[in-house]
N, C-alpha and C positions, 0 to 999 in steps of 0.2 A: 357859030361854032357847031360843028357837026355832032351827031349823037355819039359817035365813037370816041371823040375827044372828051366828051363829058364823062363817059363811063371810065375812061382812062384816068382822068384826074381824080375821080371818086375812089378808084382802087388804090391809087398812090396815097391818098389821104388815110385810108384805112390801114395800109401797111405801116405808115409812119406812126399812127396812133398805137398800133400793136407793139412796135419797137419801143416807144416811150413808156408804155405800161410795163413791159418786161424789165426795163432798166430801173424803174422806181420800186420794184418788188424787193422787200427786205429779206435778208437771210434768216433761216430758222434759228430759234434761240439755242437749240442743242448744238449748233455748229460752233458756238463759242466755248463749249466744254472741251478743253484740251487734256484734262486729267494729268496735268503736270504736278510734280511734287514741289509745290511752292512753299509748303510749311505754314500756310496761313491758318489753318484750322487744327494744327497739331503741335504739340510740344513735348519734349522728353524731360523727365525729372528723375533725380537719383533716389527715389523712394519706391515702395511697393505700390500696386494699383489701389489698394485700400487707402493708403496714406495720401496719394494724390487726389483721389475722389473726395476724401474728407476735407482736404484743403480747398478743393473746388466748391464744396458746399458752404464752407465758411466764407469764402470770397463772395459768393452770391448773397449770402445773408447779410454781409457787411454793407452791401449796396442797396438793400431794401427789396431784394427779390423774394418772392414767396415760393418756398420749396414744395412742389406738388408731388415729387417722387424722389426717393433717396434709397440707394442700395450700396453694396460693397464696391461695385464698379460702374455705377451709373447714377447721375443726378439730373433732375429736371426742375426748372423753376421759371417763373414769369414775373414781369413787372409792367405796370400800366402807366401811360402818359396821356394827359389831357391837353391837347394842343390848343383847342378852342372849344366853344360851346357845341359845335357840330362835328368835330373830328376827334377821334380817339385812336391812340396808338398803343400797341402791346408788343413787348419783346419776350419771346420764349427761348430759354436757354436749354440746350440738351448737351450733356457732358458724358462721355464714355471713357473709362480708363482701362487699359490693357497692359499686362506685364510684358516685358521684353522677352524675346525668345532665348537670347543668350545669357541674360542676367536677370534673376528673379528679384533682385533688389532695385531694379530700375523699371520704370513704366512710361508709357506714352499716353498722353491725354488728348482726346479728340473733342473739340467743342465747335458747335455751330449755333447761331442765333437766327430765329425766324421773326420777321417783322410783319405784324398784321395791322392793317388800317381799317378803322370803322368810321362810318358816317351816319349822321342822323337822317332818317327818312320819315316823311310825314305821309300818311295815307288817309284820305277822306272816307267816311262811312255814311251809309244811308239807312234809314229805319222805315219799316212798313207799318201802315195803319190799317187795321181791319174794320170794315163796316158790315153789319149783318145783311143788308139789302144789296149794297153795291159790291160787296166782296172786299178783297184786300187791295189797298192803294199804297204804293210806295211813294214816300215823300222824302226828299233829301233834307237832312238835318246838318247843320254846320258843325260837325264834330270831327276830330282827327286824332289818330293814334301815332305817337312818336316812338320810334325804335331805332336802336343802333344796328346797322347792317354792315357786314364785312364787305369791303369794296376792293381790297387788295391784300396780297400776301407775298412776301419776298424774303429771301435769305440774305442776311447781312454779309457783304463780301469785303468790307473795308478792312485792310490788313492792320491799320492802326488800332481799330476797335479790339481785335483779338490780342494784339501785343500788350495793350493796357490790362486786359483781363488776365493774361498769363503772368504778367509781372506781379499782379495782385495775388494770384494763386501761389506764386513762389514765396511770398512773405508769410503764408500760412502753412508752409511745409513743416513737418516735424523735424526738429533739430536733433542731430545725433547726440547721444548721451556721452558725456566725458567720463572716462574711467579714472578714478582717483588712484594715484600711485601710493603704494604702501610705504610709510616712512620707516626706515631702518634705524632703530635707536641703538646707541652705543651701550654695551653692557655696563651696568653700574656696579662698582666694587662694593661688596658687602662688608660691613664693619666686622673686625675680628672680635670674637666673643672673649670677654675677660676670663682669666684663669679662675677656677673655683676657689673660694675662700675656705681653707681647711682649719681656720681658727688658730693658726700658729702665730707667734709674735713676728713682727716685721723683720727683725734681725735674723730669726731662724729661717724665714722663707728666703732671705737674701743670701744666707750662707751657703757655700758649696756643699755638696753631698759628702758625708764622712764615710770613709771606708770601714767596713766591718772588721773586727779584730781577727787576726789569723788564728786558725784552729791549732790547738796544742798537738804535738806529735803523739802518736799512740805508743804506749810502752808495752813491750812483750811481757806477758804474764810469766812469772817464774814459779817453780814448784815450792820454793821456800819463801817465807815472808821477806819482803824487801825491806831493806833498812831505810829509815826515814832520812831524807836528805836534810842537811842543816838549813837553818833559816836563811842563811846567806845565799844558799844555792836554790832557793825556791823559784818557781816560775814567776816571772814578773807579770803582774796584773795590769790591765789597761787603766790608764788614769782617766778619771771622769772630770770634764771641765764644765762646771755648773754656771760659768759666766755667760755662755752662749746658749746651750741647750742641755737637755738631760741625756742626750745620746753619748755613748762612750767614744773616746778618741783613740785611734789606733796608736800603738807605740811607735817609736822612731824606726825608720827602715833599717838603720845600721845595726840595731840590736838583733842578734841572732837568737833563735829559740834555744833555751837551755835544756840540755838533755840530762836526764837523771841516770846516773851511773849505778849499776847494780853491783852490790858488794859480793865478794866471793862467799860462797857457802862455808859455814864453820866446819872445821875438821871434826870428824867423829872421834869421840874418846875411845882409846884402845882399852880393851878389857884388862883389868888388873890381874896380875899373875897370883895365884894362890900360893 
């Protein structure tokens, strides 16, 4: 094999290796961010932003989360999980509530969970021993320090995880108050007051009213003394009925009032002739 053929084969091998390396290169992680409105991290509720954030806080507390920060429109909390003796997991929740632009009585909740993983790391330590003549001499001692170190941090992207959380938040939303309707009561008839007791006998109170006697007609005054009418022609007086009451009873309607006739004046005596 000539020298030129050897160099040609080597060059071809390098080209093939480069092509293989380029094909195995993974795409950058930011290329998976499409920023589409999938609704995984947000949900709309028919309450104000303060009411939805209060429901979010209660939902985290009901699941054992420790609230590290709480406000009118933001809630933060975390919860720890111990998988085994050397691995530790912590989930941190961050919830933000914003009122809707077109309706103040509705709000949108944005929630995202961050997952941090910790691992136990052991580190050996050595101690130094000082000698006055020889100086300081370092001697390894079999001691180690154990500490939890964060090894990974990732945002939870599972849609079912957020669906369960939003369903729990909805159960803690404030319920609308029911306005009680005013009952219209029918008017109650008031009992009639009894007639005042005047102290009269029962028969007198039941008897009809008696008309007052008619007034006697007026008689024109005459210059001469009027003759007295006979007893038979006297004005009839009303008859009093004591069987029912002491009030006088009117005379019968047929009886007309008796008028007193005035006698003619006596003739004057003529003077006697002398």
